[in-house]
C-alpha positions in Angstrom: -131.0 -18.9 -53.9 -133.7 -20.9 -55.6 -136.7 -22.3 -53.7 -135.6 -25.9 -54.6 -132.1 -25.3 -53.1 -133.6 -23.7 -50.0 -135.9 -26.6 -49.5 -133.1 -29.1 -50.0 -131.0 -27.2 -47.4 -133.9 -27.2 -44.9 -134.5 -30.9 -45.3 -130.8 -31.7 -44.9 -130.6 -29.6 -41.8 -133.6 -31.3 -40.3 -132.2 -34.7 -41.1 -129.0 -33.7 -39.4 -130.7 -32.8 -36.2 -132.7 -36.1 -36.1 -129.8 -38.2 -35.0 -127.6 -37.9 -31.9 -124.5 -38.0 -34.1 -125.9 -35.3 -36.4 -126.6 -33.0 -33.4 -123.1 -33.6 -32.2 -121.6 -32.7 -35.6 -123.8 -29.6 -35.8 -122.6 -28.5 -32.4 -119.0 -28.9 -33.5 -119.7 -26.7 -36.5 -121.4 -24.1 -34.2 -118.3 -24.1 -32.0 -116.0 -23.6 -35.1 -118.2 -20.7 -36.2 -117.8 -19.1 -32.8 -114.0 -19.6 -32.9 -113.8 -18.1 -36.4 -115.8 -15.0 -35.4 -113.6 -14.6 -32.3 -110.4 -14.8 -34.5 -111.7 -12.1 -36.8 -112.4 -9.9 -33.8 -109.0 -10.6 -32.4 -107.2 -9.6 -35.6 -109.0 -6.3 -35.6 -108.8 -6.1 -39.4 -111.2 -6.5 -42.3 -109.7 -8.4 -45.2 -110.6 -8.0 -48.8 -111.2 -11.7 -49.5 -111.4 -15.1 -47.9 -110.4 -18.5 -49.3 -112.9 -21.0 -48.0 -112.5 -24.8 -47.7 -109.2 -25.3 -49.5 -109.0 -29.1 -49.4 -107.2 -31.7 -51.5 -108.1 -35.4 -51.1 -105.5 -37.3 -49.1 -104.9 -39.6 -52.0 -103.9 -36.7 -54.2 -101.6 -34.9 -51.7 -97.9 -34.6 -52.5 -98.6 -34.4 -56.2 -98.4 -30.5 -56.4 -102.1 -30.3 -57.0 -102.6 -28.2 -53.9 -99.9 -25.8 -55.0 -101.5 -25.5 -58.5 -104.9 -24.9 -57.1 -103.6 -22.3 -54.7 -101.8 -20.5 -57.6 -105.0 -20.6 -59.6 -106.9 -19.0 -56.6 -104.2 -16.3 -56.3 -104.4 -15.6 -60.0 -108.2 -15.2 -59.7 -108.0 -13.1 -56.6 -105.4 -10.8 -58.2 -107.7 -10.4 -61.3 -110.4 -9.2 -58.9 -108.0 -6.5 -57.7 -107.8 -8.0 -54.2 -104.3 -7.7 -52.7 -104.8 -9.5 -49.4 -107.0 -12.4 -48.3 -107.2 -14.9 -45.4 -108.3 -18.4 -44.6 -109.3 -20.2 -41.5 -107.5 -23.4 -40.6 -106.8 -25.5 -37.5 -104.6 -28.1 -35.9 -106.8 -30.9 -37.5 -105.4 -29.7 -40.9 -101.9 -29.5 -42.4 -101.6 -25.8 -41.7 -97.8 -25.9 -42.3 -98.8 -26.3 -46.0 -100.1 -22.6 -45.9 -96.8 -21.5 -44.4 -94.9 -23.3 -47.2 -97.0 -21.3 -49.7 -96.0 -18.0 -48.1 -99.0 -17.4 -45.9 -98.5 -15.9 -42.5 -100.4 -16.8 -39.3 -101.9 -13.7 -37.8 -104.2 -14.9 -35.0 -104.7 -18.0 -33.0 -107.6 -19.2 -30.8 -107.5 -22.4 -28.7 -110.9 -24.1 -28.3 -111.9 -27.1 -26.2 -114.8 -29.0 -27.8 -115.3 -30.8 -24.5 -118.3 -33.1 -24.5 -118.8 -32.7 -28.3 -115.5 -34.3 -29.3 -114.1 -36.3 -26.4 -112.4 -33.2 -24.8 -110.4 -32.6 -27.9 -108.6 -29.3 -27.9 -108.1 -27.6 -31.2 -106.2 -24.4 -32.1 -107.8 -22.3 -34.9 -105.7 -19.9 -37.0 -106.2 -17.1 -39.5 -103.6 -17.2 -42.2 -103.1 -14.2 -44.4 -101.6 -13.8 -47.9 -100.5 -10.5 -49.4 -100.3 -10.4 -53.2 -97.4 -8.2 -54.3 
């Protein structure tokens, strides 16, 4: 990572922690990170690959763009000789989309964000896809 990018990342992180809202958001991300690590430990398996941040803007959903992007990801993963990958998702997302694409839920972790998100409880999942 270049020095300029590291400096930009550092400045962004500092500015995040300067506001109450920023600290709250940072704490939520920390909690998500803990939940993700616990899910991986719960699954007791190391996967060959991970698909991170698979998001389609709400205004483009329902237009098969997500399916097309997912297929492009599978094509790339297959070209890298990876036969199985996972992704993290949660109840704040449309996780049934992944089931529709043939992914299987392997592990679940319930988490209460308590004071950080108005006592909102979230279930986190690991979804797995095996390329045949």
